[in-house]
C-alpha positions, 0 to 999 in steps of 0.5 A: 518496560520500553515499547517495541514496534512490531511487524505491522509497522506502517511507517507513517511517522505518527509515532515519531511526532507523538514521542516527547523524547524523540526515541523513534528513528529514522524520523521523516526528516532523516535520510533513511526514512524513505527506504527503511523497512520499519521504524525502531524505538530506542530501548534506552531513550524510551521513557515508557509514556505510551504516546506512540501507542495512541498515535500508531494507526495500526496498533503496531506498538506495545510494551515489551512485557505484552508481546506475544511469542511471534513478536518477541524477535522485535525486541532485539530488532528494535534495539539493534538499530541503536549503538550499544551504550550504558543503560543509564545514558540518555541520548538527546534528541537529534531530529528536527522533524519536518517544518510546521506547515505554513498557514494557507493565508486568505487575503482580501477578496480571495476565496479559501484554498480549495483542492481537488485530490484525485485518488483515495489511497494513503497518499491522497488521504494523508494529503487531505489530512494535512490540508484540512489542518488549516482553517477554511481549506476545502478538499474534494476527493475523486475516486473512480471506484465506489469505495475509497482507500485504494491499496489498503482495501484492495492490496493489503493481504486479508490476513493483515487486518492490523495493517488495514486499521489505518483506514480508521484514521482515513475515516476520521479525515473523511468526516471533516466538515470541509471534506467531500467524497466524489466516488465512482467518478473517473477523472479523465472520463467523467471530468477533465483536468480543466474541469477540476481547475475551474472549481479548485485552486489546485489539483493533486494527483495521488493515483499510485503506480497501477500497472505491473512491470511485465516479465518479457519472456516467451510464454507470459500471457498463456492461460495460467500466467498472471501477476501477483498484484492481480491475484491480490486484487482478486483475493481482496474482491476488487471489482475489476479482478473478480473474473480473473481466471485463477486455476488452483487445480495443480500441486505447484505454483511459481512466483517470480520475484521475492518482494513482500507482495510475493510473500503475501500471495504465497502465505495466503495460498498456503494458509488454512482456509478456516483461518482466512474465513475470519478475515475480509477475503472475498467469498469467491477467493475463499471458495477457490482456496477451499478447493485448492490442490496447491501443495507448494508455492515456489518463490524464485528470485534472480539474485542471492539471499543477501539481496532478498527484496522482502523486508525483515518484518514480513519474513518473520511473519511468514516463518511464524505462520507458514512452513518455509523451506530451502533446497540444499543448494540454496542453503549453501548460498545462504551460508556463503552470504552470511559469511560475508554479510556486513550489514546488520539488517541483511545478517538478521534476514540471513540468520532466519533463512539459515533456520528454515526447514529442508525441502528434502525432508517430509513436511507437516502435510500442509502446503509449503513455501519454497524459496529459490535463489539465483533463478533467472526466468527464460521462458514459460513452458506450455502450449495451451496453458502454462506448465512450468518455467525454464530458468537459468542459474543466474550468471551461468548457462546452466538450465533448470525447470520448475513444473507448475500449473500457475505462474505469477510475476511479482517484479514491481510496478509502473505509474500510468500516464495521466491525461493532460499531464506530462509523463516520464516514460522511463521512470514511469512517474509524472515529472515533478519537483517536490510535488509540483508538476513541471514541464519536462522541457522548460522544467518550469512548474505547471500552475495548479498541478501537483502529485504525491505518492508513487506517481510522484516518487516511484513505487518505493516505501510503505503505506506510511511513507506516503505521509511525509511524501504528501506533506512535502507536496502540501507544503509546496502547494500552500506556499504557491497559494500564499505567493499568489501563484494559484488562480482562484476557481471561476466556478461556484461551489454548488456548480461543481456538485451539479457538474459531477451529477450531470456527468456521472449520475451514479456518483457516490458521496460520503453518505453513500460510502458510509452505507456501503461500509455499514452493509459490508460490516453487517454482512460479515458480522454473522460469520465473525468476519470484519466485513464481507465485501461487495465485489460488484459495482452494481451491488455497491451502488445499490447499497449506496442508494440506501443512504439518506441524500445530502441536504442539498440533493434533497432540496434539488429533488423537491425543486425538480418535483 
């Protein structure tokens, strides 16, 4: 009864470290880990101990005898990663895994290592977890929103609740006695890099890649155009996107780009609103979807089927829950690519695409998703608002048009320059070596400055990929601390709290976030939902204010009368 990793795999590698026989690959120290679509359990080497099940933060691993029908394809997907061999042959472990984190040494007259982490998404929380495994290390996490966890809260589709379970692990990290949240505090506005360095040995930036890559064609910017990322934020109730003008009064919409985010948007916009009503979708989005006139979402890609950007697990999930179709011309492209495919993973994707429905046939009556290939966008049509997209057939002068009332782009992300740090505009990352921020001219490290996540490596990988990325940065940071390369902070610990409250009186601490969290869960309980999110900052702050103040703040309140 071997265990199987399913489509909700987060790739954080916790299962790899938990496995006593090293039957899960690629592991964080293997070359393919950073780019793999998921991890795979070797069905022959697996000894069915279940250690990986306990370690997985998103509940993605189960015995093969307990899979539901939607998960059955993953039995073969896991097995196909490994070479065929006799069933009684056990392979020895091949991975050495990442080296053990060196201890943060505290020398005589030196203060324990204190680190400011800017951002609160997966890269930030994984970095905090690695740092807090050390005795005495203190971590302060700064986030501009009153709520933490970044794209897990605002970027994961609401119908992927298993993926969002990783926040339970982040909650455990945040409960550490040497961890502190400073939420609703924007570094670069309320506090500067110099302010943070005055109170910490180092500052680790984990701000992701918050900007979308923009499609540079005429008509983008018209009413009725947006990015898929913005729409996901709107669906998830991100306070900066609640007023996004989303017009669902037309029968067709087009998404340019076919990565996982495009599939997420298409799946949610064609889902049964009653099913979405059992998730943490924002109320305004659910109301709009109940009144939606959209009957078809077209996902258009520049390249052919073999170059589809979506992952195999996401494609399987989409076809299990949605009606997905192809035109006859696109089906020919699939067949042609399948005839020449040599990569097993690509072959599996193409086999699924081959089995999709025919767009010319009558459907089930529900909204459908149509995949279109070799479509290069030339311009967005319309004068007052978007009415469609004009494409060329990639590599030819042949033109084609798709009428649509909403046009979204989903062609990638870009990092954003961080105040007081260098920035590589072409790669859209902070220049760094193994997480150490470096001067772009001298290539020497900038003392006390570090990066992790997408702002370090670019927008690649999945939620869990940030674990190994953050571990590498923390290794570098701790090594620099041990070598005496980091300056002790001059500010006392209590002075930081006073500075933050002076600059931002509406700061939200861990207790405040706990109050927001509890209130959202309570709001959703009556409707059978995991939570009903606050989408307005004022409402978040009102909920946070119901929390009991921290002991030191109560003391300050008494002293101030």
